Kinemage of the C-alpha trace (Angstrom):
@kinemage 1
@onewidth
@group {chain A} dominant
@subgroup {mainchain}
@vectorlist {calphas} color= white
{ca met a 1} P 15.740 -23.073 23.145
{ca leu a 2} L 19.218 -24.009 24.699
{ca glu a 3} L 17.287 -26.375 27.236
{ca ala a 4} L 15.359 -27.479 24.508
{ca ala a 5} L 18.551 -28.802 22.559
{ca leu a 6} L 20.080 -30.277 25.713
{ca ala a 7} L 17.318 -31.955 26.544
{ca thr a 8} L 16.698 -33.650 22.542
{ca ala a 9} L 20.601 -34.098 22.267
{ca arg a 10} L 20.782 -36.280 25.818
{ca arg a 11} L 17.224 -38.213 24.777
{ca leu a 12} L 18.896 -38.731 21.367
{ca asn a 13} L 22.789 -39.422 22.910
{ca ser a 14} L 24.030 -37.312 20.490
{ca leu a 15} L 27.556 -36.975 22.087
{ca pro a 16} L 28.446 -34.187 19.615
{ca ile a 17} L 25.714 -32.231 19.332
{ca leu a 18} L 25.518 -32.673 23.404
{ca arg a 19} L 28.982 -31.043 23.816
{ca arg a 20} L 28.328 -28.324 21.387
{ca ala a 21} L 25.030 -27.893 23.242
{ca glu a 22} L 26.997 -27.574 26.556
{ca glu a 23} L 29.513 -25.727 25.467
{ca leu a 24} L 27.322 -23.019 24.142
{ca asp a 25} L 25.530 -23.114 27.989
{ca arg a 26} L 29.096 -22.768 29.398
{ca ser a 27} L 29.513 -19.594 26.907
{ca ala a 28} L 26.168 -18.099 27.818
{ca arg a 29} L 26.592 -18.677 31.795
{ca ser a 30} L 30.246 -17.115 30.978
{ca arg a 31} L 28.748 -13.872 29.574
{ca ala a 32} L 25.436 -13.668 31.937
{ca gly a 33} L 24.810 -9.867 32.273
{ca glu a 34} L 27.808 -9.327 29.964
{ca gln a 35} L 25.971 -7.053 27.247
{ca glu a 36} L 28.186 -4.728 24.932
{ca pro a 37} L 27.184 -0.942 24.550
{ca trp a 38} L 26.484 -1.765 20.439
{ca his a 39} L 24.208 -4.638 21.060
{ca pro a 40} L 22.586 -6.053 18.914
{ca leu a 41} L 25.423 -5.275 16.388
{ca ser a 42} L 28.647 -7.315 16.841
{ca ala a 43} L 31.529 -6.016 16.991
{ca arg a 44} L 32.862 -5.811 13.969
{ca glu a 45} L 29.183 -4.637 12.831
{ca phe a 46} L 29.731 -1.480 14.766
{ca glu a 47} L 33.139 -0.879 13.580
{ca val a 48} L 31.304 -0.770 10.067
{ca ala a 49} L 28.492 1.180 11.657
{ca arg a 50} L 31.226 4.266 12.855
{ca leu a 51} L 32.044 4.423 9.434
{ca val a 52} L 29.199 4.451 8.053
{ca ala a 53} L 27.891 7.681 11.000
{ca gln a 54} L 31.617 9.215 9.330
{ca gly a 55} L 30.164 9.295 5.949
{ca met a 56} L 32.866 6.839 4.403
{ca thr a 57} L 31.434 4.798 1.005
{ca asn a 58} L 31.002 1.311 0.811
{ca ala a 59} L 34.250 0.847 -1.006
{ca glu a 60} L 36.098 3.523 1.630
{ca ile a 61} L 34.810 1.323 4.669
{ca ala a 62} L 36.400 -1.869 2.678
{ca gly a 63} L 39.932 -0.256 2.193
{ca glu a 64} L 39.975 0.752 5.721
{ca leu a 65} L 38.891 -2.728 7.393
{ca phe a 66} L 40.466 -4.684 4.569
{ca leu a 67} L 37.360 -5.967 3.620
{ca ser a 68} L 35.430 -6.377 -0.020
{ca pro a 69} L 33.221 -3.483 -0.486
{ca lys a 70} L 30.580 -6.655 -1.092
{ca thr a 71} L 30.970 -7.969 2.630
{ca val a 72} L 31.033 -4.249 3.727
{ca ser a 73} L 27.411 -4.188 2.066
{ca ala a 74} L 26.394 -7.576 3.758
{ca his a 75} L 27.570 -5.608 7.637
{ca ile a 76} L 25.451 -3.249 6.609
{ca glu a 77} L 22.024 -4.816 5.201
{ca his a 78} L 22.642 -7.143 8.420
{ca met a 79} L 22.782 -3.704 10.962
{ca leu a 80} L 19.572 -2.290 8.839
{ca asp a 81} L 17.867 -5.925 9.678
{ca lys a 82} L 19.009 -6.108 13.632
{ca leu a 83} L 18.515 -1.913 14.853
{ca gly a 84} L 15.026 -2.003 12.448
{ca val a 85} L 15.981 0.777 10.439
{ca ala a 86} L 15.950 1.634 6.446
{ca arg a 87} L 18.862 4.169 5.449
{ca arg a 88} L 22.000 4.449 6.675
{ca ala a 89} L 21.630 7.746 8.227
{ca glu a 90} L 19.829 6.015 10.730
{ca ile a 91} L 22.688 3.813 11.292
{ca ala a 92} L 24.511 7.051 11.740
{ca ala a 93} L 22.487 8.396 13.830
{ca trp a 94} L 22.122 5.010 16.608
{ca thr a 95} L 26.022 4.820 16.067
{ca ser a 96} L 26.327 8.836 17.843
{ca thr a 97} L 23.785 7.655 20.462
{ca val a 98} L 25.853 4.493 20.885
{ca asn a 99} L 29.319 6.841 21.672
{ca ala a 100} L 27.343 8.836 24.175
{ca arg a 101} L 26.224 6.437 26.005
{ca ala a 102} L 29.420 4.221 25.863
{ca gly a 103} L 32.058 4.647 28.307
{ca ser a 104} L 35.340 5.183 27.014
{ca asp a 105} L 37.196 2.195 27.482
{ca asp a 106} L 33.869 0.301 25.915
{ca gln a 107} L 35.388 2.599 22.487
{ca arg a 108} L 38.919 2.236 23.099
{ca ala a 109} L 38.004 -1.095 22.360
{ca val a 110} L 36.103 -0.937 19.571
{ca ala a 111} L 38.074 0.983 17.786
{ca ala a 112} L 40.958 -1.644 18.639
{ca gly a 113} L 38.544 -4.174 17.610
{ca ala a 114} L 38.654 -7.655 17.761
{ca his a 115} L 40.776 -7.280 15.175
{ca gly a 116} L 43.981 -6.184 16.675
{ca arg a 117} L 44.348 -2.592 14.459
{ca arg a 118} L 45.173 1.138 15.634
């Protein structure tokens, strides 16, 4: 899709689209082969998933992560969709398998989060 976007931007001579597509291309190439253990979730979604696995409610997770309960609910809906599961318990089970596979450095990075806490 990126190649098609680049080709279209060049054909239309659209500099804003071309610059953004080139930026995405560079980013994709720099991360080639690099995939977090919690893929397909984002780091923040995995942080929420870990708290779901601990049995926390949306309100408790919201308090812990300084989010609104509605934002937590949205993260959970996205996780259910991305993982192809229907229940919080399935998110918890998936999270435990990721924790088991991930190295301790990866877990520390997630625990610290991209949000600089802990």
